[in-house]
N, C-alpha and C positions, 0 to 999 in steps of 0.2 A: 255383691256388687255395691250395695249401699255402703258397706263397711270400707271397701276399697276406695270409693269416691271420697269418703270423709277423710281417709288417711292421706290421699293425694292432695286434697284441699289443704290439709294441715301442713303438709310438707311445703307446698307452694307459699303458704302464708309465712312460714318460718324463713324460707329463702328470701322472700321479698323484704322481710324485716332485717335480715343480715345485710342485704344490699343497701338499704337506706342508711343504716348506721355505720357502714363501712367495716363491719366486723370481719376479722380474719380467722374466725373459728371455723371449724369444720361445718360444712353445709351438707345436709343430707341430699342425696341424689334424688332428683325428681322422677327419673325414669327407672333406673336399675338399682337404686339404693346404695351405690358406691360413692365415697367422698370425692369431691372435686376441689381444685384450688380456687380460692375466692379471688375475685377481681379487685384491683386496687380501688380504694375508696375514692369517690369523686365528690367534690364539694357540691352542696345543694344548689348554689348559685350557678355552677357550671352545668349541672343537669338541667336546670330550668332553661338556661340559654340554649343548650343543645336541642331541647325539645321545641323551643320557639324558632330557632334559626340554625339549621345544620351547618351553614357556611361559616358562621361565627364560631361554631364548635370546632371545626377543622382548623381555623386560624388560631384558636386558643391552644390546640394541640401543637401547632408548629412553633408557637412562642414558648411553650413550656420547656424549661431546661431538662436536659437529659442527665439524670444522676450518674449514669455510667460514663458520661464524657468528662466528669470532674475527676482530676487526678491530683493527688497531693503533691505540693512543691517540695522538691528535694534540694536542699542547700548544697552548693558546690563545695567540694572538699578543698579546692584551691582557688578561692574567690579572688584574692589579690593577684595571683598569677594570671587569671583570666582577664582581670581588669587592665593590667599593664602589659599584656602580652605583645602589644604593637610597638612599645617603646624601644629605642635603640639601647644597646648596652652602654654602661657608664664608661667615660673616657677621662681618666684622672688628669691627663695632660691638657685636654681642652678645658676642663673645669678650672684648673689652676691658671691657665691663660686668661680665662674670662674674669676670674677674681682680680687678677693683676690689672687688666684693662679697666675694670670698674674702680679700682683704687686710685688709678691715675686720672680718672675723668672727673672734672669738676661738674657738680650738679648745676645744670642750667635752669632748673625750674624756679630757683630763688633769684629774684632780681635785686641786685645790690644797688644801693644809692650811688650817685655820681661821686667819684673820689674828690675829697676836699683836702688839698695839700696844705691848707692853712691851719688844719687841725691835726694834731699828732698825739698818738698814744705810745708812750715809752713802755714797752712790755717786758716784764720779768716772766719767767716760766716756773721755776721751782718755788712752790709756796703760793703760786697764783693760778696756774692751770693744772698743776699736779701737786700732790702732797710732798713736802720737804722730807726726804728720806734721812734716816739716821746715818751718820758718818759724813754728812756734808758732800762737798763736790768730789771727794775721792771715790764715793760710791758710784759716780757716773763715769769714772775713768777720764776725767778732764779737769781743767783748771788753768791757772796761769802757765801758759807754755806747754801744757800737757794735752796730747791729742785724744779725741774721742774715738772709740772703736765702733760702737753701735748706737743707734737711736731708737728708743722704745717709747712710743706714745700710748701704750696700752693702758697705763695707769692715769691718763689725763682724766680729770673730774668733769663729767658731762655737764653738770650744772654750771661749772665755771666757764667752760667753753661756750655754753649758751649765753651766759652773762656777757662775755666778751663780744659775742656776735650782736647782742643787743646794743652795745656801745657803738659798734661799727654801723649797724643798720640805722641807728637813730641820728648819727652825726656825719657819716661819710668820712670819718677820720682815717688817716693812714696809720699803719703799725710800724714802729721802729723798735728793733730788738735791743734791749738793754741787758738781757740776761747773760750769764756766763755761757749759755748755749751758743752765743755768737762766735765763740773762739774756735769752733770746729765746723767745717763745711757740712759734714754729714749730719750734724745736729741741726744746723740751719735749714738744710733741705728737708729733714724729717719734720720739723715744725711747720714749714711752709706747706708741705703736703697735707698735714693734718688740718691746717687752716682752710685750705682749698676744699677738702672733703667736708668741712663743716660750714660751707657757704660764706667764706670770707676771703678777701684778697691776701696774697702772701705779703710778708713784710717788705717794705720799700727800701729798707736799709738797716743798719745797726750802728750803735755808738762805737766810738774808737776803742781800740785795745792798746793804744800806744802810751797811755798814761800809767805811770807806776804808782804803787802805794807808797805813802810816806811812812816808813817803818821807824821804829825806835822813838816814836813820839807819843806813846800811850797805848791804849787798847787796839789790837790789830783789827777787830771788828769795826771799831769807830773809823779807823783809817780806811777800811774797805768801803764803808758807806759814804765817806766824804769823797773818795775817788769816784764812786758812781755818780755823784752829783756833778763832779767836774766833767765827767764824760757826757752827761746831759747838756751841760753848758757848752761844751765844745761842739756838739751836733747842732744845737740851736744857733750858735754863732755863725755856722756855715750854711744855714738855711733861713735866711731873713724873711721868707714868705710865711713863716709860721706865726699865727696870731694867737691861737689858743692851744694849749697842750696839757696833758696830764700824765703823770708817772704812776703806774700801778705796780706795787712791789710789796713783798712781805717784810722787807727791812725798813726800819724807820729812817727815811732819808732826810727828814727835817733837821737832823743833826748838821747837815750842810749849811743851814742858815746861820750857824755860828760864825762862819767865815764870810758872810755876805755884807757888803757895805751899804750905806744909804743910797736909795734909788735902785738897787739891784732887785731882780725878781726873787721872790721867796718860794722855796720848795713847798712850804705848808699851804700855799694857795693853789698848788697844782699837783696835789698828791692824794692818793687813796692807798691806804695800807690794808693788806689782807692777812687773815690768819693762815699760818703756813701749813696747817693740816686741813683746813676747810677750803681754801682758795678764794677766788673772786666770787662774791655773792651777787644776787640781783640788787640788793641794797647798795653795795659798792659800785655796781655798774650804773645805777641811777645817779649816784653822786658824780661819777666820772662824766656822764652825759651833761650834767648841769655845769660842771667846770668847763667842759669844752664849749658850752654855749655862753660862757662869759659870766656865769654866776659865781659869787664869792660865798663859800660855805664855811661853816665851822671846821676846824682841823679834823680831817678824816684819818685819825691816828688811833691805834689800839690803846685802850686805857692801861692794859697790862702788857708790857713788852716781853717777848719770849727771851729766855736766857740761852745764848748761843755762843759757840766758840768757832773761830775760823781755823780750819785745818790747812 
């Protein structure tokens, strides 16, 4: 009996030790010597709380997460399809109609200054808003008496369009088309649409196309430039309300001053020349603003003139 009591006491001591340290090793049976599953280890603080307050012990059990309840997240094999499942199917016809409406709608979020018809910008296009293409006017399928077929503004230089808008926003000046684009209605309409889309008013008019070049009197390009000056002169003579004006062109129009008499206005005082591949720059736009505000500047003419032939 004494031996059995000692053995049982030893077994109880070992079981108590295993309980305290949370061991999961086999525990000898206290009664029949068969191994039993060990109970999950319980932190000492939780044991002390349970002994002191059984109600808190039960609350602790309720708050403890159930490991069996945690399930691994499985990523959807068709996540995008699930995300956009409620959207209607694409409608190419409606999409095209929406793009067309947007292209025809002037952005009303930009407030333009009041129009000041006493200030005029004579606007060239090729070499000012877009690069001058090789081949001259024939590349655009228009010219003196030749009809345009299409109008493509996709190659307009964004920085040059922004520079022109700066002139308009700073002065309220109106735009008068002096470019060869004025010779065909489809080209004029395409340009006006592009101006509207870029927060500017459409051109209020264009210079005359009724003046012929004086041929057989020297360089055809010089004759072309002098004719353009005469076209400006004609428009100004019919619009006496104009007090300040500027011509923005990639051609050097100051050659027209050779035919000006004493007391006549000089092109050089109202002119900004652009590089035909760069277009109108912000610096050129600032010069145009100053001219429209009545300032007299140094000649805004390129130091090196491009070599060009008129086709």
